[in-house]
ZADO-1210 file (C-alpha; in nm, 4 decimals, padded with zeros to 6 digits):
<atoms>
<atom x="00.9134" y="-01.8535" z="-01.5286" code="MET" pos="1"/>
<atom x="00.5495" y="-01.7681" z="-01.3760" code="ASP" pos="2"/>
<atom x="00.4408" y="-01.4388" z="-01.5162" code="GLY" pos="3"/>
<atom x="00.6226" y="-01.4672" z="-01.8745" code="PHE" pos="4"/>
<atom x="00.4251" y="-01.5382" z="-02.1832" code="GLU" pos="5"/>
<atom x="00.5815" y="-01.8411" z="-02.4133" code="GLU" pos="6"/>
<atom x="00.6855" y="-01.5892" z="-02.6940" code="ASN" pos="7"/>
<atom x="00.8331" y="-01.3041" z="-02.4717" code="ASP" pos="8"/>
<atom x="01.2015" y="-01.4027" z="-02.5955" code="LYS" pos="9"/>
<atom x="01.3617" y="-01.3494" z="-02.2311" code="ILE" pos="10"/>
<atom x="01.6165" y="-01.5446" z="-02.1302" code="LEU" pos="11"/>
<atom x="01.7292" y="-01.5718" z="-01.7598" code="ILE" pos="12"/>
<atom x="02.1019" y="-01.6904" z="-01.6792" code="VAL" pos="13"/>
<atom x="02.1604" y="-01.8137" z="-01.3158" code="ALA" pos="14"/>
<atom x="02.5043" y="-01.9278" z="-01.2127" code="ALA" pos="15"/>
<atom x="02.5943" y="-02.1435" z="-00.8643" code="THR" pos="16"/>
<atom x="02.8383" y="-02.3246" z="-00.7132" code="ASN" pos="17"/>
<atom x="02.6564" y="-02.5525" z="-00.5185" code="LEU" pos="18"/>
<atom x="02.3830" y="-02.6921" z="-00.8004" code="LEU" pos="19"/>
<atom x="02.2976" y="-02.9615" z="-00.4975" code="GLU" pos="20"/>
<atom x="02.2007" y="-02.7531" z="-00.2708" code="ASN" pos="21"/>
<atom x="01.9102" y="-02.5832" z="-00.5596" code="LEU" pos="22"/>
<atom x="01.5289" y="-02.6218" z="-00.4321" code="ASP" pos="23"/>
<atom x="01.4456" y="-02.9155" z="-00.7108" code="PRO" pos="24"/>
<atom x="01.1057" y="-02.6865" z="-00.7839" code="ALA" pos="25"/>
<atom x="01.3695" y="-02.4549" z="-00.9386" code="ILE" pos="26"/>
<atom x="01.4982" y="-02.7044" z="-01.1433" code="GLN" pos="27"/>
<atom x="01.1634" y="-02.7890" z="-01.3134" code="ARG" pos="28"/>
<atom x="01.0479" y="-02.7979" z="-01.6706" code="PRO" pos="29"/>
<atom x="01.0338" y="-02.4272" z="-01.8022" code="GLY" pos="30"/>
<atom x="01.2412" y="-02.3048" z="-01.4767" code="ARG" pos="31"/>
<atom x="01.5715" y="-02.3318" z="-01.4735" code="PHE" pos="32"/>
<atom x="01.6228" y="-02.6662" z="-01.6665" code="ASP" pos="33"/>
<atom x="01.9434" y="-02.6353" z="-01.8870" code="ARG" pos="34"/>
<atom x="02.2526" y="-02.6970" z="-01.7104" code="LYS" pos="35"/>
<atom x="02.5859" y="-02.5620" z="-01.8678" code="ILE" pos="36"/>
<atom x="02.9081" y="-02.6910" z="-01.6736" code="GLU" pos="37"/>
<atom x="03.2424" y="-02.4411" z="-01.6916" code="ILE" pos="38"/>
<atom x="03.5017" y="-02.6317" z="-01.5966" code="LYS" pos="39"/>
<atom x="03.8252" y="-02.5284" z="-01.3597" code="LEU" pos="40"/>
<atom x="04.0818" y="-02.3710" z="-01.5766" code="PRO" pos="41"/>
<atom x="04.3659" y="-02.6230" z="-01.6620" code="ASP" pos="42"/>
<atom x="04.7693" y="-02.5665" z="-01.6263" code="VAL" pos="43"/>
<atom x="04.7603" y="-02.3700" z="-01.9947" code="ARG" pos="44"/>
<atom x="04.4888" y="-02.1551" z="-01.8476" code="ASP" pos="45"/>
<atom x="04.6152" y="-02.1033" z="-01.5267" code="ARG" pos="46"/>
<atom x="04.9430" y="-01.9560" z="-01.6290" code="ALA" pos="47"/>
<atom x="04.7467" y="-01.7240" z="-01.8542" code="ASN" pos="48"/>
<atom x="04.5475" y="-01.6017" z="-01.5911" code="ILE" pos="49"/>
<atom x="04.8305" y="-01.5492" z="-01.3826" code="LEU" pos="50"/>
<atom x="04.9886" y="-01.3381" z="-01.6633" code="LYS" pos="51"/>
<atom x="04.6517" y="-01.1730" z="-01.7016" code="ILE" pos="52"/>
<atom x="04.6818" y="-01.0471" z="-01.3340" code="HIS" pos="53"/>
<atom x="05.0434" y="-00.9613" z="-01.3419" code="LEU" pos="54"/>
<atom x="05.0096" y="-00.7246" z="-01.5877" code="THR" pos="55"/>
<atom x="04.9065" y="-00.4104" z="-01.3848" code="THR" pos="56"/>
<atom x="05.2027" y="-00.5345" z="-01.1170" code="LYS" pos="57"/>
<atom x="05.5676" y="-00.4884" z="-01.1467" code="THR" pos="58"/>
<atom x="05.7149" y="-00.8325" z="-01.1404" code="HIS" pos="59"/>
<atom x="06.0655" y="-01.0064" z="-01.2336" code="SER" pos="60"/>
<atom x="05.8927" y="-01.3290" z="-01.3163" code="LEU" pos="61"/>
<atom x="06.0229" y="-01.5233" z="-01.5907" code="PRO" pos="62"/>
<atom x="05.7869" y="-01.7935" z="-01.7975" code="GLU" pos="63"/>
<atom x="05.9044" y="-02.1089" z="-01.6318" code="ARG" pos="64"/>
<atom x="05.8248" y="-01.9312" z="-01.2793" code="ALA" pos="65"/>
<atom x="05.4667" y="-01.8413" z="-01.3688" code="ILE" pos="66"/>
<atom x="05.4183" y="-02.1887" z="-01.5753" code="THR" pos="67"/>
<atom x="05.5554" y="-02.3383" z="-01.2539" code="LYS" pos="68"/>
<atom x="05.3447" y="-02.1546" z="-01.0092" code="ALA" pos="69"/>
<atom x="04.9881" y="-02.2448" z="-01.2641" code="ALA" pos="70"/>
<atom x="05.0913" y="-02.6228" z="-01.1966" code="THR" pos="71"/>
<atom x="05.0425" y="-02.5711" z="-00.7906" code="PHE" pos="72"/>
<atom x="04.7614" y="-02.4645" z="-00.8272" code="LEU" pos="73"/>
<atom x="04.5439" y="-02.6812" z="-00.9634" code="ASP" pos="74"/>
<atom x="04.1698" y="-02.6917" z="-00.8567" code="GLY" pos="75"/>
<atom x="04.1849" y="-02.2663" z="-00.8519" code="CYS" pos="76"/>
<atom x="03.9558" y="-02.0652" z="-01.0580" code="SER" pos="77"/>
<atom x="03.9969" y="-01.6996" z="-01.2289" code="GLY" pos="78"/>
<atom x="03.9068" y="-01.5459" z="-00.8898" code="ALA" pos="79"/>
<atom x="04.1082" y="-01.8105" z="-00.6515" code="ASP" pos="80"/>
<atom x="04.4027" y="-01.6959" z="-00.8734" code="ILE" pos="81"/>
<atom x="04.3218" y="-01.3277" z="-00.9015" code="GLU" pos="82"/>
<atom x="04.3597" y="-01.3634" z="-00.4950" code="ASN" pos="83"/>
<atom x="04.6715" y="-01.5294" z="-00.5346" code="LEU" pos="84"/>
<atom x="04.8190" y="-01.2308" z="-00.7688" code="VAL" pos="85"/>
<atom x="04.6664" y="-00.9806" z="-00.5264" code="ASN" pos="86"/>
<atom x="04.8145" y="-01.1400" z="-00.1504" code="LEU" pos="87"/>
<atom x="05.1169" y="-01.2058" z="-00.3531" code="VAL" pos="88"/>
<atom x="05.1097" y="-00.8153" z="-00.4146" code="ALA" pos="89"/>
<atom x="05.0567" y="-00.7155" z="-00.0871" code="LEU" pos="90"/>
<atom x="05.3614" y="-00.8994" z="00.0298" code="GLN" pos="91"/>
<atom x="05.5754" y="-00.7492" z="-00.2179" code="THR" pos="92"/>
<atom x="05.5028" y="-00.4144" z="-00.0834" code="VAL" pos="93"/>
<atom x="05.4940" y="-00.5197" z="00.2745" code="ARG" pos="94"/>
<atom x="05.8446" y="-00.6512" z="00.2554" code="GLN" pos="95"/>
<atom x="05.9503" y="-00.3379" z="00.0745" code="ALA" pos="96"/>
<atom x="05.8288" y="-00.1469" z="00.3095" code="ARG" pos="97"/>
<atom x="06.0687" y="-00.3073" z="00.5722" code="ILE" pos="98"/>
<atom x="06.3908" y="-00.2907" z="00.3573" code="SER" pos="99"/>
<atom x="06.2999" y="00.0773" z="00.2823" code="ASN" pos="100"/>
<atom x="06.2771" y="-00.0492" z="-00.0892" code="ASN" pos="101"/>
<atom x="06.0717" y="00.2638" z="-00.2974" code="MET" pos="102"/>
<atom x="06.0085" y="00.0196" z="-00.5515" code="GLU" pos="103"/>
<atom x="05.8448" y="-00.3237" z="-00.4783" code="PRO" pos="104"/>
<atom x="05.8676" y="-00.6084" z="-00.7356" code="CYS" pos="105"/>
<atom x="05.7097" y="-00.9624" z="-00.7159" code="ILE" pos="106"/>
<atom x="05.9509" y="-01.2171" z="-00.7096" code="THR" pos="107"/>
<atom x="05.9726" y="-01.5781" z="-00.8126" code="GLU" pos="108"/>
<atom x="06.0708" y="-01.6737" z="-00.4177" code="ASP" pos="109"/>
<atom x="05.7744" y="-01.4012" z="-00.2680" code="LEU" pos="110"/>
<atom x="05.5146" y="-01.5757" z="-00.5470" code="LEU" pos="111"/>
<atom x="05.6462" y="-02.0065" z="-00.4464" code="ASN" pos="112"/>
<atom x="05.5738" y="-01.8514" z="-00.0809" code="GLY" pos="113"/>
<atom x="05.2503" y="-01.7379" z="-00.1704" code="VAL" pos="114"/>
<atom x="05.1263" y="-02.0080" z="-00.3632" code="VAL" pos="115"/>
<atom x="05.2918" y="-02.2559" z="-00.0832" code="GLU" pos="116"/>
<atom x="05.1002" y="-02.0946" z="00.2147" code="THR" pos="117"/>
<atom x="04.7918" y="-02.0484" z="-00.0452" code="PHE" pos="118"/>
<atom x="04.7819" y="-02.4237" z="-00.1360" code="ASN" pos="119"/>
<atom x="04.8402" y="-02.5098" z="00.2834" code="THR" pos="120"/>
<atom x="04.5372" y="-02.2817" z="00.3666" code="GLU" pos="121"/>
<atom x="04.3092" y="-02.4595" z="00.0746" code="ARG" pos="122"/>
<atom x="04.3944" y="-02.8005" z="00.2263" code="ALA" pos="123"/>
<atom x="04.3308" y="-02.7254" z="00.5874" code="VAL" pos="124"/>
<atom x="03.9902" y="-02.5644" z="00.4266" code="GLN" pos="125"/>
<atom x="03.9282" y="-02.8767" z="00.2485" code="ALA" pos="126"/>
<atom x="03.9885" y="-03.0870" z="00.5577" code="GLU" pos="127"/>
<atom x="03.7393" y="-02.8977" z="00.7969" code="ARG" pos="128"/>
<atom x="03.4509" y="-02.9475" z="00.4855" code="ASN" pos="129"/>
<atom x="03.5371" y="-03.2929" z="00.5259" code="ASN" pos="130"/>
<atom x="03.5130" y="-03.3140" z="00.9004" code="MET" pos="131"/>
<atom x="03.2226" y="-03.0927" z="00.8797" code="ASN" pos="132"/>
<atom x="03.0645" y="-03.3394" z="00.6008" code="SER" pos="133"/>
<atom x="03.1206" y="-03.6051" z="00.8237" code="GLN" pos="134"/>
<atom x="02.9939" y="-03.4723" z="01.1538" code="GLN" pos="135"/>
<atom x="02.7022" y="-03.3293" z="00.9374" code="ASN" pos="136"/>
<atom x="02.6541" y="-03.7444" z="00.8204" code="ILE" pos="137"/>
<atom x="02.6976" y="-03.8676" z="01.1546" code="THR" pos="138"/>
<atom x="02.4255" y="-03.6610" z="01.3210" code="MET" pos="139"/>
<atom x="02.1745" y="-03.7659" z="01.0241" code="ARG" pos="140"/>
<atom x="02.2196" y="-04.1151" z="01.1224" code="ARG" pos="141"/>
<atom x="02.1706" y="-04.0279" z="01.4586" code="LEU" pos="142"/>
<atom x="01.8283" y="-03.8301" z="01.4040" code="LEU" pos="143"/>
<atom x="01.7337" y="-04.0880" z="01.1546" code="GLN" pos="144"/>
<atom x="01.7466" y="-04.3553" z="01.4839" code="GLY" pos="145"/>
<atom x="01.5745" y="-04.1304" z="01.6784" code="ARG" pos="146"/>
<atom x="01.2567" y="-04.1427" z="01.3921" code="GLY" pos="147"/>
<atom x="01.3896" y="-03.7718" z="01.3027" code="GLY" pos="148"/>
</atoms>
């Protein structure tokens, strides 16, 4: 990086989810030239992440329900799973308020419902992204045909 001496012993770390969108100049030798890929969690890790985020919530979830939910969250990051737990907690509070229950508790049915909705929304978003990608490819081809 410009402005640093060879032996300044300064390490700069950056992260991105979109490596392909980075300017190639930033990836030249001596800049951000090392890549470390951190993979998404597997089913066991997803179950553990669910447990971590459920520790601060009142729930009646057996181990098998957490494991089942984790299997349906393939491709989710830890942040996605945290978001899902917060969504199920909000849904639990809403339902408790409707039924005048003063002690909301996350149930297996609520967790399953939110996981299903979460996955449906992810599928819809993936389809939108695919459509946008196809439109971009078509537009590039049209522009190339015009010499643009």
